[in-house]
Every structure is written in structure tokens, then in C-alpha cells.
N, C-alpha and C positions, 0 to 999 in steps of 0.2 A: 639447457633449454631456457629461453627467455620466458617471462611472464606471459607475453602475448602469444608465443608459440604454444605454451601449455594451455592457455585459454582456447586457442583454436582447436587444439587436440580434444579438449573436453567438450567443446561444442558439437563435434562430430559424434560424440557418444550419447548425446541427448535424444530422447524421443521427441515427437512433434510438440506435445504439450509442454514438456520441460523447456524446449527451445523457445516456445511462445512466451513462457514466463520469464526466461532469461532475457529475451529481447525487450520485454516491458521494463525489466529492471535496468538494463543498460540504457534504454532511452531515458529513464528517470535520472540515472546518473549523469547523462549528457545534458539534462535540462530540457529534453524534448517531451514535455508533458502533454497529455491529450487534453483537448478542449472538453469541458463539461457539457452534458446535455442539459436542456431546460429542466427536465425532471430532476437531475442531480443538483442543479443550482437551487431548485425549489426545496429539496430535502436539506441542503446545506443551510439555506435561510431559515427553515423551520427549526433546525437544530440550534442555530445561533439564537433564535428567539427563545427557545426553551432555556438556554443558558442564561440569557438576560433575565428571565423570570425566576431563576434559581432552581430550575428543574433539571438537576444533574446530580450525579453521585461521584464523589471523590474516590479515586482508585483504592486508597487505603481502607475506606469504609466498605467498598465492595469486597475486597479481600477478606475483611473481618467477617462480613455476613456469610460469605461462601465457606469460610473455615469452620463455621458452627455446625 
């Protein structure tokens, strides 16, 4: 069985929610990203501004704090 045949077989086993998530992932792999909404763009810009102001946590610091 080829990889594509196996993939098609597995797709038929998915429920609707799993199929939706798989479709989103495949679209991402294919470079078909969704367009951001204005609200998402605003949140992105706000996050970038926080980073520029130094308002962020490095992953290692977060892990250390959570491990305590």
C-alpha cells in the first residue's frame, strides 16, 4: 500500500472534527494559509509591541518557574 493509499484509508476513519483538523494541517503543509482577521492582526501587533518593550518570558525561565 502506498503512502497516499494509506492516508486515504485513514481519512475515512476520522470523525468530522478530526477531519477538519487534518484538513487545516494539510492546507498548512500545502502553503494555503488562511487570511488573518483584523482582530487577529491587532493581537499580533500588540504581541510584537510587548516583545519590543521586553515584556516576554523565555521558555527556559517559564519551565523553571513551573517546575518549582
